[in-house]
C-alpha positions as CSV (number, residue, x, y, z in Angstrom):
1,M,111.1,167.4,68.4
2,R,112.5,169.2,65.5
3,I,114.8,167.5,63.4
4,R,118.2,169.1,62.2
5,N,118.4,169.5,58.5
6,D,121.5,167.0,58.8
7,V,119.9,164.3,60.0
8,M,116.8,164.9,58.4
9,A,119.5,163.9,55.4
10,I,120.2,160.8,56.8
11,L,116.9,160.0,57.7
12,R,116.4,160.8,53.8
13,G,118.8,157.7,53.1
14,A,117.8,155.6,55.3
15,R,116.3,151.9,54.4
16,C,113.2,150.6,56.2
17,E,112.6,146.3,56.9
18,N,109.6,145.8,59.1
19,H,110.3,146.9,62.3
20,T,113.9,148.3,61.2
21,V,115.7,151.2,60.0
22,I,118.9,150.5,58.6
23,I,121.3,153.5,58.5
24,E,123.7,152.5,55.2
25,E,126.2,155.2,55.9
26,Q,127.4,156.3,59.1
27,D,128.8,159.7,60.1
28,R,130.2,159.7,63.6
29,D,129.8,163.3,63.5
30,R,125.7,163.5,63.3
31,E,125.1,159.7,65.0
32,A,124.8,161.3,68.8
33,A,122.0,163.5,67.0
34,L,120.7,160.7,64.9
35,E,120.2,158.7,68.0
36,R,118.6,161.2,70.1
37,V,115.9,161.8,67.1
38,M,115.1,157.8,66.7
39,R,114.7,157.3,70.5
40,A,112.5,160.3,70.9
41,A,110.4,158.3,68.1
42,G,110.3,154.8,70.2
43,A,113.7,153.3,68.6
44,Q,116.2,150.9,70.0
45,V,119.4,151.3,69.0
46,N,121.4,147.8,68.0
47,P,125.2,148.8,69.2
48,S,126.3,145.6,67.1
49,T,124.7,146.9,63.5
50,M,123.8,150.0,64.6
51,R,120.2,149.6,63.1
52,F,117.3,151.1,64.7
53,E,114.4,148.6,66.1
54,F,111.1,149.7,67.1
55,P,109.9,147.1,69.5
56,D,106.7,148.1,69.6
57,L,105.9,147.7,65.5
58,Y,107.8,143.8,65.5
59,P,107.0,141.6,64.3
60,S,105.5,142.7,61.2
61,G,105.2,146.4,61.3
62,D,106.2,149.2,58.9
63,A,109.3,151.5,60.1
64,G,109.2,153.3,56.9
65,A,105.6,154.6,57.9
66,L,107.6,156.4,60.7
67,I,110.7,157.6,59.0
68,A,108.6,159.3,56.0
69,A,105.8,161.0,58.2
70,M,108.9,162.3,60.3
71,V,110.8,163.5,56.3
72,A,107.3,165.0,55.7
73,T,107.3,166.8,59.1
74,G,110.6,167.6,60.1
75,H,109.5,166.2,63.4
76,T,109.9,163.4,65.3
77,V,106.6,161.2,65.4
78,R,105.4,160.0,68.7
79,P,106.3,156.7,70.2
80,P,104.2,154.0,68.4
81,S,103.5,152.4,71.9
82,R,100.2,154.1,73.2
83,G,102.5,154.9,76.1
84,I,103.4,150.9,76.7
85,V,107.2,150.4,77.0
86,S,108.0,147.4,75.0
87,C,111.1,144.7,75.5
88,P,113.9,145.8,74.0
89,P,114.8,143.8,71.0
90,M,118.6,142.7,72.0
91,A,116.7,141.8,75.5
92,A,113.9,139.8,73.8
93,R,116.4,137.7,72.3
94,E,118.9,136.8,75.1
95,M,115.4,135.8,77.5
96,V,114.2,133.8,74.5
97,G,117.6,132.3,73.9
98,R,117.9,131.0,78.2
99,I,114.2,129.5,77.4
100,R,115.5,127.6,74.1
101,E,118.5,126.5,76.0
102,D,116.5,124.9,79.1
103,F,113.7,123.3,77.0
104,G,114.0,123.9,73.3
105,R,111.1,123.8,70.9
106,D,107.5,123.5,71.3
107,T,107.4,124.6,74.7
108,T,104.3,126.7,76.6
109,V,105.7,129.8,77.5
110,L,103.4,132.7,79.0
111,E,104.0,136.4,78.3
112,P,101.7,138.1,81.6
113,S,100.8,142.2,80.7
114,A,102.2,141.7,77.4
115,G,101.5,144.9,76.2
116,H,102.2,144.7,72.3
117,G,103.5,141.2,72.8
118,T,107.3,141.6,71.7
119,L,108.7,139.1,74.2
120,A,105.6,136.8,72.4
121,A,106.9,137.6,68.9
122,H,110.6,136.5,69.8
123,A,109.7,133.2,71.5
124,A,107.4,132.8,68.6
125,A,109.9,133.3,65.7
126,V,112.2,130.0,67.4
127,G,108.9,127.6,68.0
128,L,108.0,128.2,71.5
129,D,103.9,128.2,72.1
130,V,103.0,131.4,73.5
131,H,99.8,132.3,75.8
132,C,99.7,136.3,76.4
133,I,97.6,138.2,79.3
134,E,96.8,141.6,78.8
135,I,95.0,143.9,80.3
136,N,94.4,146.5,77.3
137,P,92.0,145.2,75.0
138,L,93.6,147.6,72.3
139,A,97.3,146.3,73.0
140,A,95.5,142.6,72.9
141,A,94.0,143.1,69.9
142,D,97.8,143.8,68.4
143,I,98.9,140.7,69.5
144,R,96.1,138.8,67.9
145,R,97.0,140.8,64.3
146,A,100.4,140.2,64.6
147,R,102.0,137.4,62.1
148,I,105.4,135.9,61.8
149,G,105.1,134.4,58.3
150,D,101.8,133.0,58.1
151,A,101.3,131.8,61.5
152,E,99.7,134.4,65.0
153,I,102.5,135.2,67.4
154,A,100.3,133.7,70.5
155,S,97.9,130.8,70.5
156,Q,96.3,132.2,73.2
157,V,95.4,136.1,74.4
158,Q,93.2,136.6,77.3
159,V,91.8,140.4,78.4
160,A,93.1,140.6,81.9
161,D,94.4,142.1,84.5
162,F,97.6,139.7,85.6
163,L,97.7,141.0,89.3
164,M,94.2,139.7,90.2
165,M,94.2,137.0,88.6
166,G,94.2,133.3,90.4
167,P,97.7,131.2,90.6
168,K,97.7,128.7,87.1
169,P,100.9,126.4,87.7
170,V,100.5,125.0,84.3
171,Y,103.9,127.2,82.0
172,E,107.1,125.5,81.5
173,A,108.3,129.3,81.6
174,V,107.5,132.4,81.9
175,L,109.2,135.5,80.0
176,M,108.6,139.0,81.7
177,Y,108.8,142.4,81.3
178,P,107.1,143.6,84.2
179,P,106.3,147.3,84.8
180,F,109.3,150.2,85.3
181,P,107.6,151.3,89.1
182,R,109.0,149.1,91.9
183,A,105.5,147.8,93.7
184,Q,104.6,146.6,90.3
185,A,107.6,145.0,89.1
186,V,108.4,142.9,92.1
187,Q,104.2,142.2,92.3
188,H,104.4,141.0,89.0
189,I,107.1,138.7,89.3
190,L,106.0,137.3,92.3
191,Q,102.9,137.0,90.6
192,G,104.6,135.4,87.9
193,Y,106.4,132.9,89.4
194,R,102.6,131.7,91.1
195,F,101.9,130.5,87.4
196,L,105.2,128.0,87.0
197,A,104.8,124.4,86.6
198,P,107.4,122.0,88.6
199,G,110.3,122.8,87.1
200,G,109.2,125.7,85.3
201,V,111.5,128.7,84.5
202,L,110.7,132.2,85.0
203,V,113.2,134.8,83.1
204,A,112.4,138.5,84.1
205,L,113.8,142.9,83.5
206,I,114.2,144.1,86.6
207,H,116.1,147.1,87.7
208,P,118.8,145.8,89.7
209,T,117.9,147.6,93.0
210,F,114.8,145.8,93.2
211,L,116.4,142.8,94.1
212,G,117.8,143.1,97.9
213,P,116.6,142.8,101.4
214,H,114.0,145.9,101.9
215,H,112.4,145.4,105.0
216,Y,110.4,148.7,104.1
217,H,109.0,146.9,101.1
218,P,107.3,143.4,102.2
219,A,106.7,142.5,98.6
220,S,110.7,143.2,97.9
221,D,111.6,141.1,100.6
222,E,109.5,138.1,99.6
223,L,111.0,138.3,96.6
224,W,114.6,138.1,97.7
225,R,113.8,135.6,100.1
226,L,112.4,133.4,96.9
227,W,115.2,134.5,95.4
228,Q,117.7,133.1,97.6
229,E,115.5,130.0,98.1
230,R,115.2,128.8,94.8
231,G,119.1,129.7,93.9
232,G,118.2,132.2,91.6
233,T,120.4,133.8,89.0
234,R,121.1,137.4,87.8
235,T,122.9,139.2,85.0
236,G,123.4,142.6,84.0
237,L,122.5,143.5,80.6
238,P,125.1,146.1,78.9
239,E,124.7,149.7,79.2
240,R,121.7,151.7,77.0
241,T,119.7,148.3,76.1
242,V,116.8,149.3,78.7
243,H,115.3,152.8,78.8
244,A,112.9,154.3,81.2
245,P,109.2,155.6,79.7
246,N,111.2,159.1,79.2
247,G,113.9,157.5,77.2
248,R,116.5,157.8,80.6
249,P,118.8,154.8,80.2
250,V,118.4,152.6,83.4
251,D,120.4,149.4,84.6
252,A,118.7,146.1,84.2
253,D,119.3,142.7,85.3
254,M,118.1,139.2,83.9
255,V,116.8,137.9,86.8
256,I,116.0,133.7,86.2
257,L,113.9,131.6,89.2
258,S,112.9,128.0,88.7
259,A,110.0,126.3,90.4
260,P,110.6,122.9,92.9
261,E,110.3,119.7,90.4
């Protein structure tokens, strides 16, 4: 995408801190155009602060390098995720906050199909012990390199296909941002539930229509029955919090399932 000259002027004055781009002076007339450019580059907007955050660069990446590249070329850069859509920061903070409410610090948490470990990084930042499973070895290497201060964001990183693994019910909490397609999303949540220790909690994002009776889709029916049996809860996220891989805003619910004691 070619960047308009007036948006280029805003980018030249932007201030960057790690994965965040801060626009010091907002211009309402150019705000929509700026947001389109930043979303095309892989950023998420934080409406409460009007800061742009690159989830794939959290916690220690350099958003300044991306802005410099856009200013130099006059075009948006490709999203830095190599095709993996990371959990939006606002949603990640809310999901991790729920785990902290239930368990406090030093809880052992699993992030399966972790991508670049955005949820892991937010969990580690509040003192949780995180294990990650990721099928892509390049993304797994990114997780191993990531740091918050001097500490790694995950104490264990395993390269594996999560859906092909046998149940391992040892985790107090499972944090999930599953793939977008219905079948994969539902299968990931069902598999994640099998990794919960007694009394453990699973917190995941899912499209609202994926959770309900779907007689033509056995896995969706299984998830719906489990959610009802376990008294699961769901909370709708604000509009424009979550975006599909093509950048289109999509509705999302935070779903919580608890394992029996």
